[in-house]
N, C-alpha and C positions, 0 to 999 in steps of 0.2 A: 673602969679605966680603959679597958679594951674598946668598949662601946664608944666612949668619948673619942678615942683615936680614929675609929672607923667613921664616926660622924664628921670629924674634922677633915679626914681624907676625902670624904664624899663632897663636903662643902668646897674643899679645895679643887676637886675635879670639875665641879659645876662652875666655879669661878673661872677656871681655866677655859672651859668650853665657852663661857660668856665672853671672855677676852678674845677667843678665836673668832666668835661670831662678829664681834665688833671690828676686829681687824679684817676679816674676810667679808666683803659686802656682796659678792656674787656667788652663784652656784658653781660656776666653773672654777673659781679660785678655791672654793671649799673642797671640791673634788680633787683638784690638783694637789692641794696641801696634804689631804689624807692619803693620796697615792704615793706621794714622795715619802711620807712617814713610813708607809709599808715597804718602800724600796722596790716598787714595781715599775716596769716600763710601760710605755703606751702600747707597744706591740703585744706585750703579755696580756694586758687588760683586754685589748681588742680581740685577741685569740680566745680568751675565756668567754667573752660576751658575744662572740660570733659577729663582730662588727668590723668595719674597715677602720684602720688607724686614723684616717682623716676625720671620721665622725667623732672619735674620742678627742682629737685635737680641737675640733669645732666646739664640743661641749665645754672643754676646759677654757677655751678662749671666748666663751659666751656668744658664739656665732650660730644662733639657732635658725637664722634665715636659710642656711644651706641644708637644713633638714626638712623633710617633706611636709610635716605639720607640727603644730605645738603638742599634739597628743603623742606623737612619736618621740619628740624631744623629752617630754616628761617621763615616758617609759624608759628611754635609754638612760636618763640621769638617775632614775630610781634604781635600776638594776646595777648601774655603776656604783652608786653609793652603798648598796648592800654588799657588793663584792669586795670593796675595799674597807668595809666596816666604818663608813662615815655616818654622820648624823643625818638620817633620812628626813626627819622633820625639818631640820634646818635647811636642807637642800630644797625641800618642798616649799618652804616659806620664801626662799630666794626666787624659785621658779615662778611662784605666784606673782611676784613683783616684776619679774623680767619678761615673762611670756604674756601675750594678750589673753583676755578672758575668752575661754573656749565657748562658753554659753552664748555670749553676745555674737561671736562669729557664726555659731550654728544658727542662731535666730536670723541673722542677716542672710545667710545662705538659704535658709528656708523661705524667707520672704522673696528672695531673688528667684528661687525655683518656682514658687507659686505665681509670681508675676510672669515668668517665661511661659509657664503652662497656660495662663490666661491669654497671653498674647498669641500663643500658638493656636488656641481654640478660635480666637477672633480671626486669625489669618485663614484658618480652614473654612469658617463660615463665609468670609468674604469671597474666597475662591469658589465656593458652591453657588453663591448668588450670581457671580459673573458668568459661570458656566450655564446657569439656568437662563440668564438673559440672552446669551449667545444661542442657546437651543431654541428659545422662542423666536429670535430673529431669523434663524434658518427655516423654521416652520412657516413663518409669515412669508418669507421670500418664495418658498416652494409653492404655497397656496396662490400667491400672486401670479407666478409664472403659469400655473395650471389654469387660472381664470383667464389670463390674457391669451393663452393658446387656444381656448375655446371660442374666441371672438373672431369672426370673419371681417377683417378690416376692409375687404373689397366691396362690402355691401354698406349702404347708407345706414346711419344711426336713426333712431326715432326722432331726434331733434332735427336732423337734416331733412327727413321726409316731411315733417311738419312744416319746416321753413319753405320747402318746395311747394307744398299745397297752398300755403299762404300767398306765395308769389303767383301761382296759377290763378287763384281766386281774384287777386288784385288785377291781373291781366284781363280776366273776363269782365271785371267791372269797368275797366278803362276802355275796352274795345267798343267802338261806336256801333249802335244798332242802325240798320238800314230800314227806313220806313217804306213798305211796299206801295203806299199811296203817294209817294213823292212824285211830283210832276216830271215827265220825261221831256227833255229838250231835244228837238230834232237837230241833227248835225247840220252844219252850215252847207256841206256839199249837197245834201238832198234839197235844202231850201233853194239853192242856186239852180239846181236842175228843174225844179218846179217852175221857177221864174222863167227859164228859157222856154219851157213848153208853152207857157201862157203867151209869151211874145210870138212864138211861131203860129199859134192859133189866131192871134190878132192879124198877122200878116196874110194869112190864107183866107181872111174873111171876105175878100173881093172875088174869089173864085166861085164858080157855080156851086149851088148847094149840093148837086148830085156828086160833084167831084171831091167835095170836102167830107171827109170821114170824121165823125165826132170822136174826139179823143177823151176817153174816160179818165178822169183824174185817178192817179194812183192812190190806193188806200194808205193812209198814214195814220200814225198814232200821235200826231203832233197835238200837244196841249198848249193852247194859247194862254199865256200868262199876262196878267196886268202889270202895270209899271211897278207897283209896290212889291209884288212877288219877285219880279226880275231883280229889283234892287237887293233883295235878300239872297236869292239863289246865286246870282253871278259872283258876288264876293266870296261866298262859301266855296264855289267851284274853283275859283282862283286860288284861295288859300289851301284847298285840298291838293290841287295840282302842284303848288309850290312845296307843300309838305312831302308829297310823294317824291318829288325830284330831289329834295334835300336828303330824304332817307336813303334813296338809291345812291346818292353821291357819298353819303357818310358811312355806308356799310363797310365793315371790315370782315376779313375771312380768318377762320381758325381751321386747321387741319390736324387730325390726330390719327395715328395708327397704333394697334395694340398687339402685343406678343402674348397676352393672356387676358382672361376675363377681368374687367375693371368697371366699377360704377362711376358714372360721369354725370355732373350737373353743371350746366352753363347758363348764366343769366346775363343779358346784355344791359346797356345803360338805361333802357326804357322799362326795365323790370320784366321783360319777356324771357321765359325759359325756352331756349332754343334747342338744348340737348338735355335729356334726362333719362337715365336708365343704365342697365348693365350692357356693356359692349363686349362682344366675343373676340376670340383670338383671330388674328389676320383681318380684322375689321378696320376699314378706313372711314372716318367721319369727316365730312366737310360741313361747316356751319358759317353762316353770315349773319351779321347784326350790327348794332350800333355800339361802338366802343365807349367806355371800357367794359370788358367782360369780367365777370366773377366766376371762377372755376373751382370746382371741388372734385378731386380725383381720389378714389378709394385706394388705388394701388399705383402711385406715380411711377414706380420703378419699371412698369411694363408699358408705359406710354411714351410715344415719340410725338412731340408737340411742335407745331409751327404756327406763327402768327404773321399774317400778310406775307407768307413765303419765307419768313426767317425762322430758323430753329430757336426754340426756347429750352434752355437747360433746366432739368428737374433734379440735378445732382444734389441740391441742398436738402432734399427730403430723403430721410433715411428709410430703409426697407421696413415695411410694416406700419408706416405712419400714413395719415391722410393728408393730402396736399390741398391747401387753400391758397389761391393766388389770384391776382388781378392782372389782366392784360389790356393795354400795355403797362409794363411795370413803371411805377412812379420813381 
């Protein structure tokens, strides 16, 4: 009989708990109901659990976002349920539905941490590559400066010397050769003088033979040319005289002075090299030829240049560069 009563009481308590669970749908309401049945205040519970009263209020109001993490919220609620002798399993079931899955959150956090670590390694590798490229650029620049510092720009390069040699050879080929066997033409003044002497001898032919002294003809190197040879020689002499006159009239003048050593090469319009070589300090060079002139100056910053008496500016050429220009400028 007694056992039956105990069994019925137990069944009644279980039914009562089930009714409570059905009536109470959240962990906060379950904990508040159990606290009120115990007759405890929020401050008393907070003092016993060493928590702030605000945390107890947040748990009872199901405001778990104000707590640092879901793990802390579960721990606080579990200790709270044990202290007020509430159903811990029921509280745990409610928290499982109310709080997010901690495992999924941890996995997401782990993936985020892994991705950040990978991105950090990629960033470090990128920085190392950029630094290596900058170091190679600096080394290349230093080597380039050292190579340029060892080059004497005042001296001609191999290409410029070769070009000057070609121009000189071309000039030698174009220079006319003088035939030593060419006929010599007696000047007109000497021919007139010989004619006057012959006339004087003919006038004195009436004088006594004793008074007339024979006049020996002056030795001359006159070579008599036939008509065909004269037709060839005379036009050639005329064209040569005209060419010489034109060249003399067409010649222009270049004047240069130097404050330091400088290599100079000047070629006129006929291809003739009129100046070539290194000119020293305080040297003045005067050159004449047929314009236009092609000039190459190894160090233009030390040269003062004049063309037909007018100054020519070399300010466009930077220090250390080789100047190549044509006078007169087009």
